[in-house]
C-alpha positions in Angstrom: -50.4 -70.6 -141.3 -48.0 -69.4 -144.0 -49.2 -65.8 -144.0 -45.7 -64.4 -143.7 -44.9 -65.4 -147.2 -46.6 -64.4 -150.5 -49.3 -67.0 -151.5 -47.4 -67.9 -154.6 -44.2 -68.7 -152.7 -43.0 -72.3 -153.0 -44.4 -74.4 -150.1 -41.0 -76.1 -149.5 -39.4 -72.6 -149.0 -42.2 -71.8 -146.5 -41.5 -75.1 -144.6 -37.7 -74.5 -144.6 -38.1 -71.0 -143.3 -40.7 -71.8 -140.6 -40.0 -70.5 -137.1 -41.8 -71.8 -134.0 -41.5 -68.5 -132.3 -43.6 -66.9 -135.1 -46.2 -69.6 -134.5 -46.3 -68.9 -130.8 -46.7 -65.2 -131.4 -49.5 -65.8 -133.9 -51.3 -68.2 -131.6 -51.0 -65.8 -128.7 -52.6 -62.9 -130.7 -55.4 -65.2 -131.9 -56.0 -66.3 -128.3 -56.2 -62.6 -127.2 -58.6 -61.7 -130.0 -60.8 -64.7 -129.2 -60.9 -63.8 -125.5 -62.1 -60.3 -126.4 -65.1 -61.5 -128.4 -68.4 -61.1 -126.7 -70.0 -64.4 -125.7 -66.7 -66.3 -125.6 -65.9 -67.8 -122.2 -62.2 -67.1 -122.0 -61.8 -69.7 -119.3 -62.9 -72.5 -121.6 -60.9 -72.3 -124.8 -59.3 -75.2 -126.6 -56.7 -75.5 -129.4 -56.6 -78.1 -132.1 -55.2 -78.7 -135.5 -54.5 -81.2 -138.3 -51.0 -82.0 -139.6 -48.8 -78.9 -139.3 -51.8 -77.4 -137.4 -51.7 -80.3 -135.0 -48.0 -79.5 -134.4 -49.0 -75.9 -133.9 -51.7 -76.9 -131.4 -49.0 -78.7 -129.4 -46.8 -75.7 -129.5 -49.6 -73.4 -128.5 -50.4 -75.5 -125.5 -46.7 -75.6 -124.5 -46.6 -71.8 -124.5 -50.1 -70.7 -123.3 -51.4 -72.2 -120.0 -54.8 -70.7 -120.6 -56.0 -73.5 -122.9 -58.3 -76.0 -121.3 -57.9 -78.7 -124.0 -55.6 -79.5 -126.9 -56.3 -81.7 -129.9 -53.5 -83.0 -132.2 -54.7 -84.7 -135.4 -51.7 -86.5 -136.9 -49.3 -83.7 -136.1 -45.9 -84.4 -137.4 -42.5 -82.9 -136.7 -43.2 -82.4 -133.0 -39.8 -84.0 -132.3 -38.1 -81.3 -134.4 -37.5 -77.6 -133.4 -38.0 -75.2 -136.2 -36.2 -71.9 -136.4 -32.9 -70.6 -134.9 -32.4 -72.2 -131.5 -36.0 -73.6 -131.3 -36.2 -76.6 -129.0 -38.1 -79.6 -130.2 -41.7 -79.2 -129.0 -41.7 -82.7 -127.6 -39.2 -81.4 -125.0 -41.7 -78.8 -123.9 -44.4 -81.3 -122.9 -44.0 -80.4 -119.3 -45.3 -76.9 -120.0 -48.7 -78.2 -121.2 -51.3 -77.3 -118.6 -54.3 -78.8 -120.3 -55.5 -82.3 -121.2 -54.5 -83.4 -124.7 -56.1 -85.8 -127.2 -54.1 -87.2 -130.1 -55.6 -88.8 -133.2 -53.2 -90.7 -135.4 -53.1 -93.2 -138.3 -50.9 -96.3 -137.8 -49.7 -96.2 -141.4 -48.6 -92.6 -141.1 -44.9 -91.9 -141.4 -45.0 -88.4 -140.0 -45.7 -89.0 -137.2 -44.9 -92.7 -137.3 -46.3 -95.0 -134.7 -42.9 -94.9 -133.0 -43.1 -91.1 -132.9 -46.6 -91.3 -131.4 -45.2 -93.6 -128.7 -42.5 -91.0 -128.0 -45.1 -88.3 -127.8 -47.2 -90.3 -125.3 -44.1 -91.1 -123.2 -43.2 -87.4 -123.1 -46.7 -86.5 -121.9 -46.8 -89.3 -119.4 -43.3 -88.3 -118.0 -44.5 -84.7 -117.8 -47.7 -85.7 -116.0 -50.0 -84.4 -118.7 -53.4 -86.1 -118.9 -53.8 -87.4 -122.4 -55.5 -90.0 -124.5 -54.3 -91.1 -127.9 -56.4 -92.9 -130.5 -54.7 -94.7 -133.3 -56.3 -96.2 -136.4 -55.1 -99.2 -138.4 -55.2 -98.8 -142.2 -55.2 -95.0 -141.7 -52.4 -92.8 -142.7 -51.6 -89.1 -142.7 -54.7 -87.0 -143.5 -57.1 -89.8 -143.1 -59.9 -87.3 -142.5 -59.4 -85.7 -145.9 -62.7 -86.5 -147.4 -61.8 -84.9 -150.8 -58.9 -87.3 -151.2 -60.2 -90.8 -151.8 -56.7 -92.3 -151.4 -56.3 -91.0 -147.9 -59.9 -90.8 -146.6 -61.0 -93.5 -144.1 -64.7 -92.9 -143.3 -64.9 -95.2 -140.2 -61.7 -93.8 -138.6 -62.9 -90.3 -139.4 -66.3 -90.8 -137.8 -64.9 -92.5 -134.7 -62.1 -89.9 -134.3 -64.5 -87.0 -134.5 -66.8 -88.6 -132.0 -63.9 -89.1 -129.6 -62.5 -85.6 -130.2 -65.9 -83.9 -129.5 -66.5 -85.9 -126.4 -63.1 -85.0 -125.1 -63.5 -81.3 -125.8 -67.1 -81.2 -124.6 -66.0 -82.7 -121.2 -63.4 -80.0 -120.8 -64.9 -76.9 -122.4 -68.6 -77.0 -121.9 -69.8 -75.1 -118.9 
């Protein structure tokens, strides 16, 4: 995600300089490349991500109507536009043309449960089919199996099961 900066660049600087329009451009190129791969059904492509990648999945679905499913795993900052004049992605919910699944921890602070409620309300208002799954005693990064402080095995197993069922129903031909 942060390929525009040298790897040794401070992560906070990368976050501060982030631009949503760059993410959209990168995601569009990735989609075009994927569509050109032999054996890929370009009519059944989904987008998903964790944390900042979950935010990017939301942004990608807002700007590319060719996705058939979107998965947001504890994507924060969706209520914040990043880059000069960038609108908050939550305000672009009406542009999403695919179904969306959201996976969230109820002890997360970014997005908080209140933020998750706002995301769901924006999708409902926009008429976007979605399902959200929230897990008690799970915070940000609860699928991070190499971090014992964050990892929640039951929530992880259940959320992967729900995610794959959701994507299978929309992407398998």
